[in-house]
C-alpha positions, 0 to 999 in steps of 0.5 A: 553748167550753162543752160538757159535751164540754169544759173550757172551759179546755181550748186543744186539743181531739182532732177527736172532742170538736171534733165532739162541740162542734159537734154533728156527725160526726167523720167531716164535721170531717175534712172539714172539718179537710181543706179548711181551713175548720176550723185544726187543729194536730199534735202528735206524731202527734196531730191537735188542734184548737185551741178557737178555731178553733171560733169564728172556723169559727161567726163563718165560718157567720154570716158567710156565710149574712149575706152571701148 
């Protein structure tokens, strides 16, 4: 996902950068992570979002909307 806030080569994003990439707020991103809608990993004490998880989430949204 290539946005002004993310490096296209970056594999893991901060929660804030992931939220910016999806144009949502940080709190909403944490809610989606907690609900299991977006995958995340812990690196030490830090929470990171795999860039691939954002693409998977957007794809799932599109699939869900097509089915509705």
